[in-house]
C-alpha positions in Angstrom: -70.2 87.2 81.2 -66.8 88.5 79.7 -65.7 89.2 76.5 -64.3 86.3 74.2 -60.5 86.4 74.1 -59.3 87.7 70.5 -58.1 85.5 67.8 -54.7 84.8 67.5 -53.2 85.3 63.7 -50.5 84.3 61.8 -48.7 86.3 58.9 -45.3 86.8 57.7 -43.4 89.5 56.4 -42.5 90.4 52.8 -39.7 88.2 51.5 -36.6 90.0 50.6 -37.5 92.7 53.0 -35.3 91.9 55.0 -32.3 94.3 56.4 -29.2 92.6 54.5 -28.7 89.7 56.7 -31.4 87.6 55.7 -34.6 87.2 53.1 -37.6 88.9 55.0 -40.4 86.3 55.5 -40.3 86.4 59.4 -43.6 85.1 61.2 -45.9 87.7 63.0 -48.1 86.6 65.4 -51.2 89.2 65.7 -53.6 88.9 68.8 -56.3 91.6 69.2 -54.2 94.9 68.5 -51.0 93.4 69.6 -48.3 92.1 67.2 -45.3 90.0 67.8 -42.4 89.9 65.5 -40.4 86.6 65.2 -37.4 86.2 63.2 -36.7 84.2 60.1 -36.1 80.3 59.5 -38.1 77.5 60.4 -37.6 77.4 63.8 -39.5 80.7 64.2 -41.9 79.7 61.7 -42.9 76.5 63.9 -42.7 78.4 67.3 -45.2 81.1 65.8 -47.7 78.4 64.5 -47.4 76.6 68.0 -48.5 79.9 70.0 -51.4 80.9 67.4 -52.8 76.9 68.0 -52.2 77.0 71.6 -53.7 80.4 71.8 -56.9 79.6 69.6 -57.4 76.5 71.3 -57.5 78.2 74.9 -59.8 81.3 73.9 -62.8 79.7 76.0 -60.5 79.3 78.9 -61.2 82.4 81.3 -58.1 84.4 82.7 -57.4 83.7 86.6 -58.8 86.1 88.9 -56.5 88.8 89.7 -56.1 87.8 93.3 -54.4 84.2 92.4 -50.4 84.9 93.2 -48.5 84.1 90.2 
């Protein structure tokens, strides 16, 4: 039996932590020990939230065998 996939989590950078071009608050998706930083704004927040929902909904689905060519 394989170990379950890690849970995805959504967090946000602090507001007003930007580089002078934005206000900060960018979405961050964390899966296990990996993190993906998304930009600021509604579209980025929605995309990050969707990725978290889809990942967590499919945590029980096993990865394909390594010999599958795709």
